[in-house]
Biopython code that builds the backbone (N, CA, C, O; Angstrom):
import numpy as np
from Bio.PDB.StructureBuilder import StructureBuilder

atoms = [
    (1, "MET", "N", (6.898, 20.826, 17.886)),
    (1, "MET", "CA", (5.782, 21.704, 17.579)),
    (1, "MET", "C", (5.130, 22.201, 18.865)),
    (1, "MET", "O", (4.608, 23.315, 18.891)),
    (2, "GLY", "N", (5.148, 21.403, 19.928)),
    (2, "GLY", "CA", (4.577, 21.816, 21.201)),
    (2, "GLY", "C", (5.241, 23.077, 21.729)),
    (2, "GLY", "O", (4.572, 23.938, 22.300)),
    (3, "VAL", "N", (6.565, 23.194, 21.539)),
    (3, "VAL", "CA", (7.285, 24.376, 21.984)),
    (3, "VAL", "C", (6.835, 25.585, 21.182)),
    (3, "VAL", "O", (6.656, 26.669, 21.738)),
    (4, "LEU", "N", (6.651, 25.407, 19.889)),
    (4, "LEU", "CA", (6.201, 26.499, 19.032)),
    (4, "LEU", "C", (4.836, 27.011, 19.479)),
    (4, "LEU", "O", (4.615, 28.221, 19.539)),
    (5, "LEU", "N", (3.921, 26.097, 19.792)),
    (5, "LEU", "CA", (2.594, 26.506, 20.255)),
    (5, "LEU", "C", (2.669, 27.178, 21.614)),
    (5, "LEU", "O", (1.947, 28.141, 21.871)),
    (6, "ALA", "N", (3.545, 26.673, 22.497)),
    (6, "ALA", "CA", (3.643, 27.225, 23.845)),
    (6, "ALA", "C", (4.170, 28.644, 23.812)),
    (6, "ALA", "O", (3.812, 29.457, 24.664)),
    (7, "THR", "N", (5.012, 28.954, 22.846)),
    (7, "THR", "CA", (5.579, 30.295, 22.787)),
    (7, "THR", "C", (4.752, 31.231, 21.925)),
    (7, "THR", "O", (5.060, 32.419, 21.833)),
    (8, "ASN", "N", (3.712, 30.719, 21.294)),
    (8, "ASN", "CA", (2.919, 31.550, 20.403)),
    (8, "ASN", "C", (1.427, 31.278, 20.613)),
    (8, "ASN", "O", (0.842, 30.479, 19.883)),
    (9, "PRO", "N", (0.802, 31.934, 21.605)),
    (9, "PRO", "CA", (-0.626, 31.698, 21.837)),
    (9, "PRO", "C", (-1.500, 32.119, 20.656)),
    (9, "PRO", "O", (-2.603, 31.596, 20.497)),
    (10, "GLY", "N", (-1.038, 33.041, 19.837)),
    (10, "GLY", "CA", (-1.792, 33.438, 18.656)),
    (10, "GLY", "C", (-1.928, 32.283, 17.682)),
    (10, "GLY", "O", (-2.979, 32.101, 17.067)),
    (11, "LEU", "N", (-0.862, 31.500, 17.540)),
    (11, "LEU", "CA", (-0.902, 30.329, 16.673)),
    (11, "LEU", "C", (-1.851, 29.286, 17.243)),
    (11, "LEU", "O", (-2.611, 28.658, 16.506)),
    (12, "GLN", "N", (-1.804, 29.104, 18.554)),
    (12, "GLN", "CA", (-2.715, 28.163, 19.213)),
    (12, "GLN", "C", (-4.167, 28.562, 18.953)),
    (12, "GLN", "O", (-4.988, 27.715, 18.601)),
    (13, "ASN", "N", (-4.483, 29.832, 19.122)),
    (13, "ASN", "CA", (-5.853, 30.307, 18.882)),
    (13, "ASN", "C", (-6.263, 30.119, 17.430)),
    (13, "ASN", "O", (-7.406, 29.762, 17.145)),
    (14, "ALA", "N", (-5.333, 30.358, 16.511)),
    (14, "ALA", "CA", (-5.639, 30.192, 15.091)),
    (14, "ALA", "C", (-5.935, 28.721, 14.768)),
    (14, "ALA", "O", (-6.866, 28.424, 14.020)),
    (15, "LEU", "N", (-5.142, 27.806, 15.332)),
    (15, "LEU", "CA", (-5.373, 26.378, 15.099)),
    (15, "LEU", "C", (-6.735, 25.946, 15.631)),
    (15, "LEU", "O", (-7.464, 25.212, 14.964)),
    (16, "PHE", "N", (-7.074, 26.403, 16.830)),
    (16, "PHE", "CA", (-8.375, 26.043, 17.387)),
    (16, "PHE", "C", (-9.516, 26.652, 16.584)),
    (16, "PHE", "O", (-10.560, 26.023, 16.416)),
    (17, "ALA", "N", (-9.326, 27.858, 16.090)),
    (17, "ALA", "CA", (-10.353, 28.489, 15.262)),
    (17, "ALA", "C", (-10.550, 27.693, 13.968)),
    (17, "ALA", "O", (-11.682, 27.517, 13.518)),
    (18, "LEU", "N", (-9.462, 27.215, 13.372)),
    (18, "LEU", "CA", (-9.570, 26.408, 12.156)),
    (18, "LEU", "C", (-10.273, 25.084, 12.424)),
    (18, "LEU", "O", (-11.093, 24.641, 11.620)),
    (19, "LEU", "N", (-9.958, 24.453, 13.545)),
    (19, "LEU", "CA", (-10.630, 23.198, 13.893)),
    (19, "LEU", "C", (-12.125, 23.424, 14.094)),
    (19, "LEU", "O", (-12.942, 22.636, 13.619)),
    (20, "GLU", "N", (-12.482, 24.484, 14.787)),
    (20, "GLU", "CA", (-13.898, 24.799, 15.016)),
    (20, "GLU", "C", (-14.598, 25.146, 13.708)),
    (20, "GLU", "O", (-15.743, 24.745, 13.496)),
    (21, "LEU", "N", (-13.934, 25.879, 12.835)),
    (21, "LEU", "CA", (-14.511, 26.213, 11.530)),
    (21, "LEU", "C", (-14.767, 24.946, 10.720)),
    (21, "LEU", "O", (-15.794, 24.831, 10.051)),
    (22, "TYR", "N", (-13.838, 23.999, 10.780)),
    (22, "TYR", "CA", (-14.025, 22.756, 10.031)),
    (22, "TYR", "C", (-15.207, 21.962, 10.589)),
    (22, "TYR", "O", (-15.932, 21.318, 9.830)),
    (23, "ILE", "N", (-15.404, 22.003, 11.894)),
    (23, "ILE", "CA", (-16.574, 21.346, 12.485)),
    (23, "ILE", "C", (-17.857, 21.990, 11.968)),
    (23, "ILE", "O", (-18.819, 21.288, 11.655)),
    (24, "VAL", "N", (-17.880, 23.298, 11.877)),
    (24, "VAL", "CA", (-19.056, 24.000, 11.342)),
    (24, "VAL", "C", (-19.288, 23.593, 9.891)),
    (24, "VAL", "O", (-20.434, 23.407, 9.480)),
    (25, "ILE", "N", (-18.226, 23.453, 9.114)),
    (25, "ILE", "CA", (-18.354, 23.029, 7.723)),
    (25, "ILE", "C", (-18.927, 21.615, 7.645)),
    (25, "ILE", "O", (-19.781, 21.339, 6.802)),
    (26, "LEU", "N", (-18.463, 20.720, 8.516)),
    (26, "LEU", "CA", (-19.000, 19.353, 8.551)),
    (26, "LEU", "C", (-20.490, 19.354, 8.901)),
    (26, "LEU", "O", (-21.274, 18.629, 8.289)),
    (27, "ILE", "N", (-20.874, 20.156, 9.873)),
    (27, "ILE", "CA", (-22.285, 20.227, 10.265)),
    (27, "ILE", "C", (-23.122, 20.811, 9.129)),
    (27, "ILE", "O", (-24.227, 20.339, 8.862)),
    (28, "ALA", "N", (-22.600, 21.831, 8.467)),
    (28, "ALA", "CA", (-23.328, 22.425, 7.334)),
    (28, "ALA", "C", (-23.535, 21.387, 6.234)),
    (28, "ALA", "O", (-24.604, 21.324, 5.626)),
    (29, "ARG", "N", (-22.521, 20.583, 5.984)),
    (29, "ARG", "CA", (-22.673, 19.539, 4.959)),
    (29, "ARG", "C", (-23.753, 18.547, 5.360)),
    (29, "ARG", "O", (-24.574, 18.148, 4.535)),
    (30, "ALA", "N", (-23.751, 18.149, 6.626)),
    (30, "ALA", "CA", (-24.763, 17.201, 7.090)),
    (30, "ALA", "C", (-26.161, 17.798, 6.940)),
    (30, "ALA", "O", (-27.077, 17.122, 6.471)),
    (31, "LEU", "N", (-26.326, 19.047, 7.332)),
    (31, "LEU", "CA", (-27.638, 19.694, 7.240)),
    (31, "LEU", "C", (-28.090, 19.850, 5.793)),
    (31, "LEU", "O", (-29.261, 19.636, 5.481)),
    (32, "MET", "N", (-27.167, 20.220, 4.911)),
    (32, "MET", "CA", (-27.534, 20.405, 3.503)),
    (32, "MET", "C", (-27.939, 19.077, 2.860)),
    (32, "MET", "O", (-28.709, 19.069, 1.900)),
    (33, "SER", "N", (-27.438, 17.972, 3.370)),
    (33, "SER", "CA", (-27.780, 16.671, 2.780)),
    (33, "SER", "C", (-29.221, 16.278, 3.074)),
    (33, "SER", "O", (-29.745, 15.358, 2.446)),
    (34, "TRP", "N", (-29.861, 16.947, 4.003)),
    (34, "TRP", "CA", (-31.241, 16.626, 4.355)),
    (34, "TRP", "C", (-32.258, 17.240, 3.398)),
    (34, "TRP", "O", (-33.427, 16.855, 3.410)),
    (35, "PHE", "N", (-31.827, 18.188, 2.572)),
    (35, "PHE", "CA", (-32.749, 18.927, 1.707)),
    (35, "PHE", "C", (-32.464, 18.630, 0.239)),
    (35, "PHE", "O", (-31.310, 18.456, -0.153)),
    (36, "PRO", "N", (-33.517, 18.572, -0.566)),
    (36, "PRO", "CA", (-33.290, 18.379, -2.009)),
    (36, "PRO", "C", (-32.653, 19.634, -2.604)),
    (36, "PRO", "O", (-33.052, 20.755, -2.290)),
    (37, "ILE", "N", (-31.674, 19.433, -3.452)),
    (37, "ILE", "CA", (-30.959, 20.547, -4.067)),
    (37, "ILE", "C", (-31.261, 20.557, -5.562)),
    (37, "ILE", "O", (-31.069, 19.553, -6.247)),
    (38, "THR", "N", (-31.726, 21.677, -6.055)),
    (38, "THR", "CA", (-32.029, 21.826, -7.476)),
    (38, "THR", "C", (-30.742, 22.117, -8.236)),
    (38, "THR", "O", (-30.014, 23.045, -7.884)),
    (39, "PRO", "N", (-30.451, 21.333, -9.278)),
    (39, "PRO", "CA", (-29.240, 21.583, -10.073)),
    (39, "PRO", "C", (-29.242, 22.994, -10.673)),
    (39, "PRO", "O", (-30.279, 23.509, -11.090)),
    (40, "GLY", "N", (-28.062, 23.595, -10.705)),
    (40, "GLY", "CA", (-27.910, 24.912, -11.299)),
    (40, "GLY", "C", (-28.190, 26.071, -10.354)),
    (40, "GLY", "O", (-28.096, 27.228, -10.763)),
    (41, "THR", "N", (-28.526, 25.791, -9.116)),
    (41, "THR", "CA", (-28.799, 26.864, -8.156)),
    (41, "THR", "C", (-27.557, 27.159, -7.322)),
    (41, "THR", "O", (-26.577, 26.415, -7.355)),
    (42, "SER", "N", (-27.621, 28.262, -6.573)),
    (42, "SER", "CA", (-26.503, 28.602, -5.693)),
    (42, "SER", "C", (-26.374, 27.573, -4.570)),
    (42, "SER", "O", (-25.277, 27.348, -4.060)),
    (43, "ALA", "N", (-27.476, 26.954, -4.187)),
    (43, "ALA", "CA", (-27.418, 25.907, -3.153)),
    (43, "ALA", "C", (-26.573, 24.735, -3.637)),
    (43, "ALA", "O", (-25.837, 24.132, -2.855)),
    (44, "GLU", "N", (-26.677, 24.411, -4.923)),
    (44, "GLU", "CA", (-25.857, 23.320, -5.460)),
    (44, "GLU", "C", (-24.372, 23.694, -5.388)),
    (44, "GLU", "O", (-23.530, 22.849, -5.084)),
    (45, "THR", "N", (-24.062, 24.941, -5.664)),
    (45, "THR", "CA", (-22.677, 25.405, -5.579)),
    (45, "THR", "C", (-22.152, 25.268, -4.154)),
    (45, "THR", "O", (-21.026, 24.820, -3.940)),
    (46, "VAL", "N", (-22.969, 25.654, -3.188)),
    (46, "VAL", "CA", (-22.579, 25.548, -1.782)),
    (46, "VAL", "C", (-22.326, 24.086, -1.412)),
    (46, "VAL", "O", (-21.337, 23.774, -0.748)),
    (47, "VAL", "N", (-23.211, 23.199, -1.838)),
    (47, "VAL", "CA", (-23.062, 21.769, -1.541)),
    (47, "VAL", "C", (-21.776, 21.242, -2.158)),
    (47, "VAL", "O", (-21.054, 20.486, -1.509)),
    (48, "ARG", "N", (-21.472, 21.616, -3.383)),
    (48, "ARG", "CA", (-20.249, 21.140, -4.045)),
    (48, "ARG", "C", (-18.998, 21.631, -3.300)),
    (48, "ARG", "O", (-18.036, 20.880, -3.138)),
    (49, "VAL", "N", (-19.016, 22.884, -2.850)),
    (49, "VAL", "CA", (-17.872, 23.417, -2.090)),
    (49, "VAL", "C", (-17.721, 22.649, -0.773)),
    (49, "VAL", "O", (-16.612, 22.274, -0.394)),
    (50, "LEU", "N", (-18.827, 22.420, -0.086)),
    (50, "LEU", "CA", (-18.776, 21.666, 1.171)),
    (50, "LEU", "C", (-18.251, 20.255, 0.936)),
    (50, "LEU", "O", (-17.471, 19.743, 1.739)),
    (51, "GLU", "N", (-18.669, 19.625, -0.149)),
    (51, "GLU", "CA", (-18.181, 18.281, -0.476)),
    (51, "GLU", "C", (-16.680, 18.291, -0.732)),
    (51, "GLU", "O", (-15.960, 17.410, -0.261)),
    (52, "ARG", "N", (-16.211, 19.281, -1.473)),
    (52, "ARG", "CA", (-14.768, 19.371, -1.755)),
    (52, "ARG", "C", (-13.947, 19.569, -0.487)),
    (52, "ARG", "O", (-12.839, 19.047, -0.370)),
    (53, "LEU", "N", (-14.490, 20.317, 0.454)),
    (53, "LEU", "CA", (-13.766, 20.584, 1.697)),
    (53, "LEU", "C", (-13.787, 19.401, 2.658)),
    (53, "LEU", "O", (-12.840, 19.215, 3.422)),
    (54, "THR", "N", (-14.842, 18.602, 2.632)),
    (54, "THR", "CA", (-15.006, 17.555, 3.637)),
    (54, "THR", "C", (-14.698, 16.149, 3.138)),
    (54, "THR", "O", (-14.337, 15.282, 3.934)),
    (55, "GLU", "N", (-14.828, 15.911, 1.867)),
    (55, "GLU", "CA", (-14.673, 14.549, 1.351)),
    (55, "GLU", "C", (-13.291, 13.950, 1.615)),
    (55, "GLU", "O", (-13.214, 12.751, 1.886)),
    (56, "PRO", "N", (-12.191, 14.716, 1.553)),
    (56, "PRO", "CA", (-10.887, 14.111, 1.863)),
    (56, "PRO", "C", (-10.789, 13.544, 3.287)),
    (56, "PRO", "O", (-10.010, 12.622, 3.530)),
    (57, "VAL", "N", (-11.555, 14.077, 4.208)),
    (57, "VAL", "CA", (-11.568, 13.564, 5.584)),
    (57, "VAL", "C", (-12.594, 12.444, 5.728)),
    (57, "VAL", "O", (-12.325, 11.443, 6.392)),
    (58, "LEU", "N", (-13.753, 12.599, 5.121)),
    (58, "LEU", "CA", (-14.840, 11.642, 5.305)),
    (58, "LEU", "C", (-14.645, 10.335, 4.526)),
    (58, "LEU", "O", (-15.034, 9.269, 5.003)),
    (59, "ARG", "N", (-14.060, 10.408, 3.358)),
    (59, "ARG", "CA", (-13.899, 9.207, 2.525)),
    (59, "ARG", "C", (-13.123, 8.099, 3.233)),
    (59, "ARG", "O", (-13.577, 6.955, 3.216)),
    (60, "PRO", "N", (-11.965, 8.381, 3.860)),
    (60, "PRO", "CA", (-11.254, 7.300, 4.555)),
    (60, "PRO", "C", (-12.052, 6.726, 5.734)),
    (60, "PRO", "O", (-11.964, 5.532, 6.019)),
    (61, "ILE", "N", (-12.814, 7.562, 6.405)),
    (61, "ILE", "CA", (-13.640, 7.073, 7.516)),
    (61, "ILE", "C", (-14.713, 6.138, 6.979)),
    (61, "ILE", "O", (-14.990, 5.101, 7.582)),
    (62, "ARG", "N", (-15.321, 6.498, 5.848)),
    (62, "ARG", "CA", (-16.363, 5.653, 5.247)),
    (62, "ARG", "C", (-15.825, 4.305, 4.770)),
    (62, "ARG", "O", (-16.554, 3.314, 4.749)),
    (63, "ARG", "N", (-14.551, 4.270, 4.390)),
    (63, "ARG", "CA", (-13.951, 2.986, 3.991)),
    (63, "ARG", "C", (-13.895, 2.036, 5.177)),
    (63, "ARG", "O", (-14.095, 0.830, 5.028)),
    (64, "ILE", "N", (-13.622, 2.585, 6.355)),
    (64, "ILE", "CA", (-13.545, 1.765, 7.573)),
    (64, "ILE", "C", (-14.935, 1.492, 8.126)),
    (64, "ILE", "O", (-15.230, 0.376, 8.554)),
    (65, "LEU", "N", (-15.792, 2.513, 8.117)),
    (65, "LEU", "CA", (-17.134, 2.399, 8.686)),
    (65, "LEU", "C", (-18.153, 2.858, 7.642)),
    (65, "LEU", "O", (-18.504, 4.038, 7.600)),
    (66, "PRO", "N", (-18.631, 1.941, 6.800)),
    (66, "PRO", "CA", (-19.603, 2.339, 5.773)),
    (66, "PRO", "C", (-20.932, 2.767, 6.418)),
    (66, "PRO", "O", (-21.194, 2.452, 7.578)),
    (67, "PRO", "N", (-21.767, 3.488, 5.654)),
    (67, "PRO", "CA", (-23.074, 3.902, 6.201)),
    (67, "PRO", "C", (-23.856, 2.701, 6.733)),
    (67, "PRO", "O", (-23.843, 1.618, 6.147)),
    (68, "VAL", "N", (-24.536, 2.922, 7.857)),
    (68, "VAL", "CA", (-25.290, 1.871, 8.538)),
    (68, "VAL", "C", (-26.708, 1.847, 7.974)),
    (68, "VAL", "O", (-27.376, 2.879, 7.917)),
    (69, "ARG", "N", (-27.162, 0.671, 7.560)),
    (69, "ARG", "CA", (-28.529, 0.528, 7.037)),
    (69, "ARG", "C", (-29.525, 0.579, 8.186)),
    (69, "ARG", "O", (-29.369, -0.100, 9.200)),
    (70, "ALA", "N", (-30.551, 1.399, 8.002)),
    (70, "ALA", "CA", (-31.631, 1.512, 8.989)),
    (70, "ALA", "C", (-32.938, 1.560, 8.210)),
    (70, "ALA", "O", (-33.377, 2.627, 7.780)),
    (71, "GLY", "N", (-33.548, 0.413, 8.036)),
    (71, "GLY", "CA", (-34.772, 0.353, 7.241)),
    (71, "GLY", "C", (-34.439, 0.607, 5.783)),
    (71, "GLY", "O", (-33.571, -0.057, 5.215)),
    (72, "GLY", "N", (-35.127, 1.569, 5.172)),
    (72, "GLY", "CA", (-34.916, 1.886, 3.768)),
    (72, "GLY", "C", (-33.889, 2.970, 3.537)),
    (72, "GLY", "O", (-33.738, 3.440, 2.409)),
    (73, "MET", "N", (-33.181, 3.379, 4.568)),
    (73, "MET", "CA", (-32.185, 4.443, 4.401)),
    (73, "MET", "C", (-30.866, 4.033, 5.032)),
    (73, "MET", "O", (-30.797, 3.036, 5.751)),
    (74, "ALA", "N", (-29.826, 4.799, 4.764)),
    (74, "ALA", "CA", (-28.511, 4.551, 5.346)),
    (74, "ALA", "C", (-28.094, 5.774, 6.162)),
    (74, "ALA", "O", (-28.293, 6.914, 5.743)),
    (75, "ILE", "N", (-27.520, 5.518, 7.320)),
    (75, "ILE", "CA", (-27.058, 6.603, 8.191)),
    (75, "ILE", "C", (-25.541, 6.679, 8.078)),
    (75, "ILE", "O", (-24.832, 5.716, 8.370)),
    (76, "ASP", "N", (-25.056, 7.839, 7.648)),
    (76, "ASP", "CA", (-23.621, 8.062, 7.475)),
    (76, "ASP", "C", (-23.049, 8.577, 8.793)),
    (76, "ASP", "O", (-23.317, 9.710, 9.192)),
    (77, "LEU", "N", (-22.271, 7.751, 9.459)),
    (77, "LEU", "CA", (-21.689, 8.119, 10.749)),
    (77, "LEU", "C", (-20.328, 8.789, 10.605)),
    (77, "LEU", "O", (-19.733, 9.194, 11.603)),
    (78, "SER", "N", (-19.828, 8.910, 9.379)),
    (78, "SER", "CA", (-18.483, 9.451, 9.180)),
    (78, "SER", "C", (-18.354, 10.891, 9.680)),
    (78, "SER", "O", (-17.300, 11.271, 10.189)),
    (79, "ILE", "N", (-19.403, 11.689, 9.542)),
    (79, "ILE", "CA", (-19.328, 13.075, 10.003)),
    (79, "ILE", "C", (-19.210, 13.121, 11.530)),
    (79, "ILE", "O", (-18.452, 13.926, 12.072)),
    (80, "ILE", "N", (-19.954, 12.265, 12.214)),
    (80, "ILE", "CA", (-19.882, 12.219, 13.679)),
    (80, "ILE", "C", (-18.484, 11.793, 14.115)),
    (80, "ILE", "O", (-17.905, 12.383, 15.027)),
    (81, "ILE", "N", (-17.946, 10.768, 13.462)),
    (81, "ILE", "CA", (-16.598, 10.289, 13.792)),
    (81, "ILE", "C", (-15.572, 11.392, 13.547)),
    (81, "ILE", "O", (-14.667, 11.583, 14.360)),
    (82, "ALA", "N", (-15.700, 12.118, 12.441)),
    (82, "ALA", "CA", (-14.762, 13.201, 12.128)),
    (82, "ALA", "C", (-14.835, 14.304, 13.179)),
    (82, "ALA", "O", (-13.801, 14.822, 13.599)),
    (83, "ILE", "N", (-16.032, 14.667, 13.605)),
    (83, "ILE", "CA", (-16.173, 15.713, 14.626)),
    (83, "ILE", "C", (-15.539, 15.267, 15.935)),
    (83, "ILE", "O", (-14.847, 16.052, 16.583)),
    (84, "ILE", "N", (-15.763, 14.030, 16.329)),
    (84, "ILE", "CA", (-15.146, 13.512, 17.557)),
    (84, "ILE", "C", (-13.624, 13.534, 17.432)),
    (84, "ILE", "O", (-12.928, 13.931, 18.367)),
    (85, "ALA", "N", (-13.107, 13.107, 16.281)),
    (85, "ALA", "CA", (-11.657, 13.091, 16.072)),
    (85, "ALA", "C", (-11.070, 14.500, 16.139)),
    (85, "ALA", "O", (-9.990, 14.698, 16.696)),
    (86, "ILE", "N", (-11.772, 15.469, 15.578)),
    (86, "ILE", "CA", (-11.294, 16.853, 15.623)),
    (86, "ILE", "C", (-11.298, 17.368, 17.059)),
    (86, "ILE", "O", (-10.374, 18.070, 17.471)),
    (87, "GLN", "N", (-12.330, 17.025, 17.818)),
    (87, "GLN", "CA", (-12.386, 17.433, 19.223)),
    (87, "GLN", "C", (-11.225, 16.815, 20.014)),
    (87, "GLN", "O", (-10.594, 17.488, 20.829)),
    (88, "VAL", "N", (-10.954, 15.540, 19.768)),
    (88, "VAL", "CA", (-9.841, 14.865, 20.453)),
    (88, "VAL", "C", (-8.520, 15.521, 20.058)),
    (88, "VAL", "O", (-7.670, 15.771, 20.914)),
    (89, "LEU", "N", (-8.344, 15.799, 18.775)),
    (89, "LEU", "CA", (-7.129, 16.462, 18.302)),
    (89, "LEU", "C", (-6.952, 17.810, 19.006)),
    (89, "LEU", "O", (-5.847, 18.151, 19.430)),
    (90, "GLY", "N", (-8.021, 18.560, 19.126)),
    (90, "GLY", "CA", (-7.950, 19.852, 19.826)),
    (90, "GLY", "C", (-7.528, 19.691, 21.264)),
    (90, "GLY", "O", (-6.722, 20.480, 21.759)),
    (91, "ARG", "N", (-8.054, 18.681, 21.957)),
    (91, "ARG", "CA", (-7.670, 18.442, 23.355)),
    (91, "ARG", "C", (-6.216, 18.001, 23.476)),
    (91, "ARG", "O", (-5.523, 18.369, 24.425)),
    (92, "ILE", "N", (-5.760, 17.207, 22.504)),
    (92, "ILE", "CA", (-4.354, 16.796, 22.518)),
    (92, "ILE", "C", (-3.453, 18.015, 22.335)),
    (92, "ILE", "O", (-2.440, 18.153, 23.019)),
    (93, "LEU", "N", (-3.825, 18.890, 21.416)),
    (93, "LEU", "CA", (-3.031, 20.106, 21.193)),
    (93, "LEU", "C", (-2.961, 20.954, 22.457)),
    (93, "LEU", "O", (-1.894, 21.461, 22.800)),
    (94, "ILE", "N", (-4.076, 21.115, 23.149)),
    (94, "ILE", "CA", (-4.081, 21.953, 24.353)),
    (94, "ILE", "C", (-3.249, 21.324, 25.474)),
    (94, "ILE", "O", (-2.682, 22.038, 26.301)),
    (95, "SER", "N", (-3.176, 19.996, 25.504)),
    (95, "SER", "CA", (-2.401, 19.347, 26.564)),
    (95, "SER", "C", (-0.897, 19.586, 26.406)),
    (95, "SER", "O", (-0.150, 19.475, 27.378)),
    (96, "TYR", "N", (-0.450, 19.910, 25.197)),
    (96, "TYR", "CA", (0.968, 20.182, 24.956)),
    (96, "TYR", "C", (1.309, 21.650, 25.094)),
    (96, "TYR", "O", (2.472, 22.031, 24.954)),
    (97, "VAL", "N", (0.328, 22.472, 25.365)),
    (97, "VAL", "CA", (0.585, 23.914, 25.441)),
    (97, "VAL", "C", (0.678, 24.360, 26.873)),
    (97, "VAL", "O", (0.891, 25.543, 27.138)),
]
sb = StructureBuilder()
sb.init_structure("model")
sb.init_model(0)
sb.init_chain("A")
sb.init_seg("    ")
for serial, (resi, resn, name, xyz) in enumerate(atoms, 1):
    if name == "N":
        sb.init_residue(resn, " ", resi, " ")
    sb.init_atom(name, np.array(xyz, "f"), 0.0, 1.0, " ", f" {name:<3s}", serial, name[0])
structure = sb.get_structure()
């Protein structure tokens, strides 16, 4: 696959754009979780779409690292771990190009 990326910079740019877009989706999900969402609104639809896009990545991370209790609340570190992993993946891809 490294040869394919090296001969096709357009593919490399597309992969990096997808990785960056997924990071934006993860951040949007984190931000939306801070606000109360009224059922039946367009905001609820957005939250459900974000959950569908991110949960397949976040669920396995949460199995390994469950939310950390801090007083009366829990801090979900899975989004931070996912963003770091995506950044590392991007750097690995660039090292082969």
